[in-house]
Structure formats: structure tokens, C-alpha cells
N, CA, C and O atoms as CSV, one atom per row, in Angstrom:
chain,resi,resn,atom,element,x,y,z
A,1,MET,N,N,79.997,-35.978,96.536
A,1,MET,CA,C,79.599,-35.714,97.912
A,1,MET,C,C,80.667,-35.874,98.916
A,1,MET,O,O,80.768,-35.059,99.833
A,2,LYS,N,N,81.765,-37.239,98.755
A,2,LYS,CA,C,82.294,-37.573,100.030
A,2,LYS,C,C,83.553,-36.410,99.688
A,2,LYS,O,O,84.050,-35.837,100.658
A,3,ARG,N,N,83.956,-36.140,98.564
A,3,ARG,CA,C,85.176,-35.692,98.401
A,3,ARG,C,C,85.084,-33.828,98.563
A,3,ARG,O,O,85.939,-32.967,98.766
A,4,GLU,N,N,83.656,-33.796,98.361
A,4,GLU,CA,C,83.336,-32.151,98.916
A,4,GLU,C,C,83.471,-31.631,100.142
A,4,GLU,O,O,83.983,-30.566,100.486
A,5,PHE,N,N,82.643,-33.017,101.171
A,5,PHE,CA,C,82.968,-32.719,102.223
A,5,PHE,C,C,84.563,-32.869,102.845
A,5,PHE,O,O,84.860,-32.078,103.740
A,6,ASN,N,N,85.508,-33.777,102.435
A,6,ASN,CA,C,86.844,-33.906,102.574
A,6,ASN,C,C,87.432,-32.446,102.523
A,6,ASN,O,O,88.299,-32.091,103.322
A,7,LYS,N,N,86.867,-31.523,101.441
A,7,LYS,CA,C,87.364,-30.574,101.260
A,7,LYS,C,C,87.597,-29.616,101.989
A,7,LYS,O,O,88.640,-29.029,102.277
A,8,SER,N,N,86.022,-29.421,102.424
A,8,SER,CA,C,85.425,-28.126,103.708
A,8,SER,C,C,86.481,-28.361,105.093
A,8,SER,O,O,87.123,-27.611,105.828
A,9,PHE,N,N,86.224,-30.090,104.969
A,9,PHE,CA,C,86.830,-30.603,106.524
A,9,PHE,C,C,88.299,-29.510,106.664
A,9,PHE,O,O,88.589,-28.710,107.554
A,10,VAL,N,N,89.144,-29.935,105.188
A,10,VAL,CA,C,90.529,-29.886,105.659
A,10,VAL,C,C,90.725,-28.099,105.527
A,10,VAL,O,O,91.854,-27.615,105.599
A,11,THR,N,N,89.328,-27.103,105.302
A,11,THR,CA,C,89.622,-25.857,104.971
A,11,THR,C,C,89.284,-25.515,106.321
A,11,THR,O,O,89.902,-24.623,106.901
A,12,TRP,N,N,88.335,-26.163,106.879
A,12,TRP,CA,C,87.790,-26.033,108.246
A,12,TRP,C,C,89.537,-26.281,108.850
A,12,TRP,O,O,90.462,-25.485,108.681
A,13,LEU,N,N,89.577,-27.129,109.307
A,13,LEU,CA,C,90.709,-27.388,109.972
A,13,LEU,C,C,92.044,-26.614,109.674
A,13,LEU,O,O,92.800,-26.493,110.638
A,14,GLU,N,N,92.416,-26.107,108.552
A,14,GLU,CA,C,93.160,-24.799,108.669
A,14,GLU,C,C,92.975,-23.835,109.071
A,14,GLU,O,O,93.997,-23.352,109.559
A,15,ASP,N,N,91.952,-23.097,109.154
A,15,ASP,CA,C,90.873,-21.996,109.670
A,15,ASP,C,C,91.611,-22.563,111.014
A,15,ASP,O,O,92.801,-22.275,111.138
A,16,ILE,N,N,91.177,-23.108,111.716
A,16,ILE,CA,C,91.127,-23.896,113.114
A,16,ILE,C,C,92.690,-23.153,113.924
A,16,ILE,O,O,93.030,-22.489,114.904
A,17,TRP,N,N,93.364,-23.972,112.451
A,17,TRP,CA,C,94.936,-24.209,113.018
A,17,TRP,C,C,95.740,-22.734,112.800
A,17,TRP,O,O,96.856,-22.547,113.286
A,18,GLU,N,N,95.006,-21.689,111.987
A,18,GLU,CA,C,95.125,-20.644,111.463
A,18,GLU,C,C,95.173,-19.779,112.887
A,18,GLU,O,O,96.083,-19.049,113.280
A,19,GLU,N,N,93.919,-20.087,113.532
A,19,GLU,CA,C,93.924,-19.268,114.634
A,19,GLU,C,C,94.651,-19.192,115.644
A,19,GLU,O,O,95.083,-18.211,116.249
A,20,ILE,N,N,94.869,-21.133,115.933
A,20,ILE,CA,C,95.902,-21.462,116.874
A,20,ILE,C,C,97.037,-20.374,117.043
A,20,ILE,O,O,97.372,-19.778,118.067
A,21,GLU,N,N,97.534,-20.279,115.768
A,21,GLU,CA,C,98.736,-19.570,115.240
A,21,GLU,C,C,99.054,-18.424,115.639
A,21,GLU,O,O,100.143,-17.997,116.023
A,22,ILE,N,N,97.593,-17.693,115.486
A,22,ILE,CA,C,97.822,-16.268,115.558
A,22,ILE,C,C,97.552,-15.726,117.411
A,22,ILE,O,O,97.979,-14.749,118.029
A,23,GLN,N,N,96.677,-16.864,117.818
A,23,GLN,CA,C,97.286,-16.777,119.588
A,23,GLN,C,C,98.250,-17.061,119.996
A,23,GLN,O,O,98.678,-16.493,121.000
A,24,PHE,N,N,98.890,-17.960,119.423
A,24,PHE,CA,C,100.430,-18.199,120.016
A,24,PHE,C,C,101.419,-16.787,119.676
A,24,PHE,O,O,102.112,-16.289,120.564
A,25,TYR,N,N,101.379,-16.284,118.410
A,25,TYR,CA,C,102.352,-15.636,118.364
A,25,TYR,C,C,101.814,-14.461,119.214
A,25,TYR,O,O,102.616,-13.838,119.909
A,26,GLY,N,N,100.481,-14.112,119.202
A,26,GLY,CA,C,100.307,-13.152,120.329
A,26,GLY,C,C,100.899,-12.993,121.589
A,26,GLY,O,O,101.588,-12.044,121.964
A,27,ILE,N,N,100.577,-13.992,122.210
A,27,ILE,CA,C,101.257,-14.709,124.004
A,27,ILE,C,C,102.592,-14.699,123.472
A,27,ILE,O,O,103.106,-13.823,124.168
A,28,ILE,N,N,103.392,-15.063,122.773
A,28,ILE,CA,C,104.756,-14.995,123.150
A,28,ILE,C,C,105.092,-13.499,122.665
A,28,ILE,O,O,106.107,-12.981,123.131
A,29,GLY,N,N,104.309,-12.782,121.768
A,29,GLY,CA,C,104.766,-10.981,121.381
A,29,GLY,C,C,104.652,-10.453,122.745
A,29,GLY,O,O,105.585,-9.783,123.189
A,30,ALA,N,N,103.348,-10.739,123.635
A,30,ALA,CA,C,103.255,-10.063,125.100
A,30,ALA,C,C,104.564,-10.459,126.080
A,30,ALA,O,O,105.214,-9.648,126.739
A,31,VAL,N,N,104.745,-11.651,126.020
A,31,VAL,CA,C,105.633,-12.138,126.895
A,31,VAL,C,C,106.891,-11.200,126.261
A,31,VAL,O,O,107.340,-10.331,127.008
A,32,PHE,N,N,107.481,-11.343,124.900
A,32,PHE,CA,C,108.731,-10.520,124.818
A,32,PHE,C,C,108.195,-8.689,125.297
A,32,PHE,O,O,108.785,-7.946,126.081
A,33,PHE,N,N,107.314,-8.486,124.752
A,33,PHE,CA,C,106.768,-6.914,125.293
A,33,PHE,C,C,107.298,-6.227,126.781
A,33,PHE,O,O,107.762,-5.125,127.074
A,34,PHE,N,N,106.960,-7.552,127.611
A,34,PHE,CA,C,107.466,-7.536,129.005
A,34,PHE,C,C,108.386,-7.561,129.432
A,34,PHE,O,O,108.718,-6.681,130.227
A,35,ILE,N,N,109.169,-8.530,129.111
A,35,ILE,CA,C,110.569,-8.567,129.440
A,35,ILE,C,C,111.152,-7.091,128.617
A,35,ILE,O,O,111.862,-6.359,129.306
A,36,LEU,N,N,110.937,-6.768,127.539
A,36,LEU,CA,C,111.864,-5.550,126.876
A,36,LEU,C,C,111.314,-4.455,127.758
A,36,LEU,O,O,112.042,-3.463,127.804
A,37,LEU,N,N,110.284,-4.400,128.418
A,37,LEU,CA,C,109.966,-3.039,129.028
A,37,LEU,C,C,110.704,-3.324,130.605
A,37,LEU,O,O,111.073,-2.377,131.299
A,38,TYR,N,N,110.810,-4.359,130.918
A,38,TYR,CA,C,111.180,-4.657,132.445
A,38,TYR,C,C,112.985,-4.235,132.112
A,38,TYR,O,O,113.668,-3.465,132.787
A,39,PHE,N,N,113.455,-5.065,130.793
A,39,PHE,CA,C,114.859,-4.176,130.772
A,39,PHE,C,C,115.357,-2.615,130.205
A,39,PHE,O,O,116.437,-2.038,130.331
A,40,VAL,N,N,114.284,-2.268,129.637
A,40,VAL,CA,C,114.330,-0.946,129.427
A,40,VAL,C,C,114.060,0.178,130.848
A,40,VAL,O,O,115.007,0.922,131.103
A,41,PHE,N,N,113.300,0.244,131.385
A,41,PHE,CA,C,112.559,0.896,132.205
A,41,PHE,C,C,112.557,0.251,133.836
A,41,PHE,O,O,112.226,1.073,134.691
A,42,GLN,N,N,112.907,-1.187,134.343
A,42,GLN,CA,C,112.786,-1.879,135.202
A,42,GLN,C,C,111.757,-1.103,136.358
A,42,GLN,O,O,112.276,-0.343,137.175
A,43,PRO,N,N,110.344,-1.332,136.371
A,43,PRO,CA,C,109.923,-0.544,136.710
A,43,PRO,C,C,109.604,-1.415,138.102
A,43,PRO,O,O,110.005,-2.575,138.205
A,44,SER,N,N,108.832,-0.741,139.185
A,44,SER,CA,C,108.741,-1.459,140.575
A,44,SER,C,C,108.108,-2.257,140.672
A,44,SER,O,O,108.391,-3.273,141.307
A,45,TRP,N,N,106.867,-2.022,139.974
A,45,TRP,CA,C,105.798,-2.829,140.037
A,45,TRP,C,C,105.772,-4.387,139.781
A,45,TRP,O,O,104.858,-5.140,140.116
A,46,MET,N,N,107.240,-4.827,138.957
A,46,MET,CA,C,107.300,-5.622,138.650
A,46,MET,C,C,108.245,-6.500,139.500
A,46,MET,O,O,108.456,-7.623,139.042
A,47,ASN,N,N,108.907,-6.144,140.773
A,47,ASN,CA,C,110.041,-6.910,141.088
A,47,ASN,C,C,109.220,-7.760,141.988
A,47,ASN,O,O,109.991,-8.632,142.388
A,48,PRO,N,N,108.015,-7.950,142.523
A,48,PRO,CA,C,107.972,-9.017,142.685
A,48,PRO,C,C,107.744,-10.358,142.009
A,48,PRO,O,O,108.075,-11.460,142.447
A,49,LEU,N,N,107.149,-10.092,140.917
A,49,LEU,CA,C,107.563,-11.325,139.607
A,49,LEU,C,C,109.174,-11.984,139.541
A,49,LEU,O,O,109.525,-13.156,139.672
A,50,ILE,N,N,109.988,-10.760,139.288
A,50,ILE,CA,C,111.319,-10.877,139.022
A,50,ILE,C,C,111.969,-11.761,140.144
A,50,ILE,O,O,112.576,-12.821,139.994
A,51,ASP,N,N,111.627,-10.880,141.640
A,51,ASP,CA,C,112.183,-12.466,142.411
A,51,ASP,C,C,110.884,-13.757,142.470
A,51,ASP,O,O,111.231,-14.876,142.848
A,52,PHE,N,N,110.158,-13.635,142.276
A,52,PHE,CA,C,109.712,-15.086,141.919
A,52,PHE,C,C,110.315,-15.764,141.279
A,52,PHE,O,O,110.554,-16.912,141.653
A,53,PHE,N,N,110.901,-15.131,139.733
A,53,PHE,CA,C,111.496,-16.028,139.040
A,53,PHE,C,C,112.794,-16.488,139.647
A,53,PHE,O,O,113.069,-17.684,139.550
A,54,GLN,N,N,113.849,-15.449,140.433
A,54,GLN,CA,C,115.037,-15.510,140.806
A,54,GLN,C,C,115.237,-16.357,141.849
A,54,GLN,O,O,116.399,-16.686,142.087
A,55,TYR,N,N,114.133,-16.887,142.691
A,55,TYR,CA,C,114.249,-17.664,143.692
A,55,TYR,C,C,113.989,-19.087,143.799
A,55,TYR,O,O,114.163,-19.668,144.870
């Protein structure tokens, strides 16, 4: 019983870690997408954000 509990706990922990990893990659991908969007098109609605980081 003890070994079965440890095995299910490790499986549960790996599933949680996988979900965290997916969220992290999604956030990083979104940030890179908006950086690429700015460098390619330089939309005017992003100017306040760029000004915030420049000063």
C-alpha cells in the first residue's frame, strides 16, 4: 500500500509540474509574440508601453 501511494503521488506531482511548464511556455511565447509584433509593425497602441520601459 505504501509503495502504491508513493507511485500515485509522484505521478500527481509530475502532472502538476507539466501543467506549470505548459503555462510558463505559453506566457513566454505570448511575450515574444508581442515583441515581434512591435518590431515588425510598430503599432501606435503599443507606444505607451514602450515609453514606460524606456524611461
